[in-house]
Every structure is written in structure tokens, then in C-alpha cells.
N, C-alpha and C positions, 0 to 999 in steps of 0.2 A: 648689622651682624656683630656679635660679640665673639672675640677670639681669646681663648684662654690657653696660655703656654705654661706647662707644668714641668719643672725639673723633677727627676726621679728622687726617691728617698735616699737617706744616708747610705752610701754604696760600700759594698765589699767587692772591690774590683777583681780580687783573686778568683772569684767564682761568678763574676758578672751578675750579682744579685744584691741583696740588701743586708745590712747589719741588723741585729735585733732592734736597735733604735730605729733603723730605717723602716722596718715592718710596723713599728708603733706609729711612726709618722704617716705611713701609707693608710693605716686604719683611720687616723684622725682626718686625713685629707678626704677619705671616703665619706665620713660624717658630713663634711662640708658639701661635697659634690652631689651627694644623693638627695639633697634638698633642692637641687636646681633642675630646671627643665633644659636638658641638653639634647641638641639635635643629633650630634654624631661625635664619636670618639675616634681619635687616631693615635697610633702608638709606634714608637721606634721598634726595630727588630731586636734590640739588645735586651738581655734579661732583666737588668735593673729597672728599665722603664716599664717592661711588661709586668714585673712584680709589683711595681708601684700602682699600676692601673688595676691590678687583679681584684682588690677588695671592692673598689667602686663598681667594676663591671659585674662581679658576682652578685653583689647586693641588688643591683638594678636588673639583673638578668639580661645584660647587654653584651655585645661584642665590640671590639675596636678594630678598625681597619689598619693593618700594618703597612707602613711606608718605609722603604729602604733608605730614602734620602733623609729620614728623620733620625738616623743613627748619629752617634757623636761625630762632630767635625774633627777628624783625627789626622789631618795633614801633618806629615813629619818634616821638620826643617832643621837646619844646622844652626842652633841657637848660638849667638856669639860667645857666650861665656863658658860653654861646656863642649866637650868632645862627644860626637855621636848625635843621633837624631833626637829631637824633642817635639812635643806638640806645638803647633803654631801659636796657640793662644796662651802661652806661658813664658813670657820674657821678663827679665829684670827691668824694673822701671827706668834705671839709668841708661839702659840700652835702647829700648823702643821709643822712649820720649825724645831722644835726640834726632829722630828721623821725621822730618816735617811731612813727608808723604803719607806717613801712617795716620795722620789726622784728616786726610782727604778721602771722601767716600769712594772715589774712583782710583786715585793714584796709589793707594796702599798696596794694590796687587802687583804693581810693577817693580817693587823693590827687589833687587837681585835674589836675596835669600828666599823670598816667597815664590819667585819664579822658578827657583830650583827645588821647591818643596815636592814631596812625594805623596801621592794619593792614588786611589784606583782610577780617577778620571784625569790625572795630570797634576799640574801645580796647584797652589792655593787658590788662584783665581778660577781655574777650571772647576775645581771642586765646589767653590762658591756658586758658580753658574749652574752646576748640576743640581744643587740643593734648591736654589730659588726657582729653577724651571719646574721642579716638582711641586714646590710650594704654590707658585702662581697657578699651576694646573688645578691644585686642590681648591684654591680660592675661586677660580672660574667655575668649578663644579657647584659652588655655593652661591653663584650669582654675581661675582665680582671679577672682572677681567682687567688685567694690567694694561694701562695705556700711558706710556711715558713714565712719569713719577707718581701717578695716581691710578685710580681704578674706575672703570665704567660699571655702573650699577645696573647690570642687565636684568637682575632679578633681586631688587632691594628687599631686605628682610631683617628681622630682629632675632634670627636664630642664634643659638650659642653652640660653638664647636670647641672641643677640647683636644689639645695635643700633649701627650706624655712623651717627653724627650730629655734633652741634656743641655747643660749650660752653654757649651761651645756652640752647639747648633742653635739654641735659642738666640744667641747674640747675632748669628748670621741672619735669622729671620727678622729680628728687630732692625738690623742694619739696612735690610732691603725695604722694609715698610717705612722707616723713618728717615732714610737718607743719611746715615751715620756710618763712618768707617767701623768695620768690625773690630779693628785693633783697639779703638777707644772703648768699645763695649766689653770686649774680652778682658781688658786690664783695669777698667775703671768701675765696673759693676760687679756685684756679687749676688747671685741667686742661690739662697740656701736650699738644701734638700726639701722637697715637696713644696717649694714656693710656687706661687701662682702669679703670673703676669697677665694682665687683662688689657685688651685693646678693643675699642669700638670703632665702627665705621661712622663717618660723618658725611652726610649727603646734603651739603648746604645749598647746592644747586642740583636740580633734578637730573639724575642720570650720571652724576660725577661724585665719586666718593674717595675719601682718604681715611687713613687709620690714625687714631689718637690713643696714646697709651694712658690709661686711667690709673694703673698701679703696676709697680714692678716688684717682683720678689716678695709678694705678700705671704706672710706665715702666721696670719691671725688665728688660723685653726690650731696651730701649735700653742700659741700663747693662751688661747681660751681654755686649753686642757692642761695647762701647766707643764707642757713638754718643752724643755730647753732646746733651742735651735742647734743643729749640728754645726760643727766648725768647718766642715767640708766646704771647699771653694774659697776659703780665706787663708791668709798667711799671718804670721805672728804680729800681734798688735804692737809689741815692743820687742826689740831684738833679744833682750835678756829673759823673755818668756820662753824658756827652753822646752816647755811641754807643748808648745804650739809649733805648727809647721813653718819652717823657714824656707823650704825649697821643694 
């Protein structure tokens, strides 16, 4: 099975939709996806993800299955350097890199600040568990049932499924599939708007499968059309670049 995880287009968070650039990106993404044989589409309930999917779905005459757990991973925590709540996946490097547990795929959730995080389902660990429960249920519906750290291929196939979602959520899914702390992914990876991350199952022994990531954050559809990638999800390359985001 091929799994494609797509971040939404350049966002206008004030209206939970896309900027004019984001709409252009979504059209170019549709040019790419409409040439593929896709078994099923899934989408976050948030507007920016739905809008990103809209061109592809309209052109193909298809619908996407909406999953609440695919919304952005928006756990609120008390970030050490500021007052008030902040999203869990945006810390200053000097702060999060000093915490050894954040590099561990299991221990990250036990750090006090994350245990005090606030979400609909509890702290950061509880929200993570809710997401991966929904994700594993989806994969089981497509023939791959979680067993320990890998999957039982109950109905092995070469179908392609597409998820339109968000950067923070994408890192949670990759954390689960690849056995990596989400803190490392949230802070060390950057998925540009409309980027495509692709994973394949590998069934090297019959009935047992794992996922291998073939590409992360691919934006070749933008480059092919001469569309410059959006800066969203990145911070200033140099501190004196005042036109770029610092925080």
C-alpha cells in the first residue's frame, strides 16, 4: 500500500482557508494527483485542508472521508520562554534540545510540561493516543492491522490512499509509523504547504509489513510550474532577515 500525507496549502489562519498563493498551490497539486490511481481520499475537518483537497476532488468527481482525528494537533502547553499557552510543536531549540527525554519515542510524553498540556482528550500523550487510535483503525480498514511496532498484512495490496491534513498532525503519524519522537519531527522537519510525503508498505515476509518513507515534503509539482514554495512552517534563515518569521 502507498500512503500519501499532504499538508494543506499556504494558509490564511484568520479565516481557516488559503491565501491566494495557497489556492494556486492547491491547483498545481491537483494536476499531480489527478494523474494517479487513488483508492480513497481522507481529509481533516478544518477548512484549509478541505480547500486544498477541493480542486482534486472536483476534477475527479470524488469525495473525501472526513476524520476528526486528522485535524491539527493543537495541544496547548506552557512554553518555557513565554507567558500563556502555546502549541506543543513550537519551542525554541535552546529549550527543547536540552531535554533528553524529548529524543525518546516513548519518554517524550512524560515530561511535566507535556503532561500538563491541554487538549480535548487530555494531555499531549492522551491526544497523541487518540490520533493514532484513529489512524490505526483507518489502516486496518485497508488491510494492515497494527501488531507491536509493525503491521499484520491481513489484506496486502498496492492501493494508494491520500490524507489531506496538517504539519503537526503529519509528524504524529510519522512518529507512530517510524518509531521516532514527535518532538524531533516537529522541530527538525519542515513540510511546506501542499507538500507530499509518501510511504510504502514493505512485506519482506508474508503477512508482516512495515512502512518505509520514500519521500518527505515533496513539492516537485510547485517547482515544475515555477511556483515558489511558501515560507510557512519555517523561521528566519538568518536573524537579520527581518522580513522572515522569527517566532
